[in-house]
C-alpha positions, 0 to 999 in steps of 0.5 A, spaced: 239 096 680 241 091 674 248 092 674 252 094 680 257 099 676 251 103 673 247 108 676 240 111 674 241 119 672 235 120 669 228 117 666 225 118 659 218 121 660 216 120 653 218 121 645 218 129 643 217 131 636 218 127 630 225 126 629 227 121 635 228 126 641 226 124 648 223 128 654 227 126 660 227 128 667 234 128 670 235 125 677 242 128 678 243 136 677 242 139 670 250 141 670 252 134 671 247 131 667 249 135 661 256 132 662 255 125 660 256 123 653 253 116 653 247 113 657 246 105 658 239 103 657 236 097 658 231 095 653 224 093 653 225 086 650 231 084 654 239 086 654 242 093 654 245 098 649 249 104 650 247 110 646 251 116 644 248 123 645 247 127 639 245 133 643 241 135 649 237 142 650 233 145 656 225 143 656 220 145 660 220 146 667 226 141 670 226 136 664 231 136 658 230 134 651 235 129 649 237 126 642 240 120 642 244 117 636 241 112 632 234 114 635 231 118 629 224 118 629 218 118 634 217 110 633 224 109 635 223 114 641 217 111 643 220 104 645 224 108 650 218 111 654 219 110 661 226 107 661 231 109 665 238 112 663 244 109 666 251 111 667 257 108 670 258 110 677 265 112 676 263 118 671 259 121 677 262 128 679 265 128 686 260 130 691 261 136 697 260 134 704 253 133 705 251 132 698 248 126 696 246 123 689 238 121 689 240 114 688 243 113 694 237 116 698 232 111 695 230 105 699 234 108 705 231 106 712 228 112 715 229 112 723 225 117 727 225 117 735 231 111 735 226 106 731 226 104 724 219 107 721 220 106 714 224 108 708 225 112 702 220 110 696 221 116 691 222 124 691 220 130 687 224 135 684 220 142 685 224 148 683 230 148 687 227 143 693 228 136 693 222 133 697 222 126 699 217 121 699 217 116 705 213 110 707 212 111 714 208 106 718 204 104 712 203 111 710 206 116 705 209 122 708 212 128 703 218 131 707 222 137 704 230 135 704 232 140 709 236 140 715 230 142 719 227 135 718 233 131 716 238 130 721 243 125 718 244 121 712 249 115 713 250 112 706 254 106 708 249 104 713 243 106 709 240 110 714 236 117 715 235 120 721 229 124 721 225 129 726 218 130 723 213 135 727 206 133 728 203 138 724 207 136 717 205 129 718 198 132 719 199 135 712 200 128 709 194 125 711 
């Protein structure tokens, strides 16, 4: 993270249409994402800029269509392709017990059988399910974020204890 007070809440996938709209993949729940009125973007040539939200609407699947003020054509929108959207950490909604923001899970150590076996490298949001992408002993393993496999998460120590059955590991080969 480039600024300890900022956290990633979305990624700009591509320009959408001709009027400067952006197709965005939120990395927080949609209800929470819609509450943000500004986003910070680290610009491709250095520096950062705070953009005000003009409007947003639902896109296909899990995406949103976002219009930022001062981004008024496709060329300006295209410059932001692949950039992340940040907000100040204190703007995030409070979480209930057992809930986590995705940025809290990223790069977390994965413990299995009492030993460090890898880390969380990415995730997939598929409908209502979160699937973690773990790098374990040099292999990529996809694991649903459910109590059956994820036994505990400690955001302070940055450790996640997992219990992955052999048949699930076999599916990942």
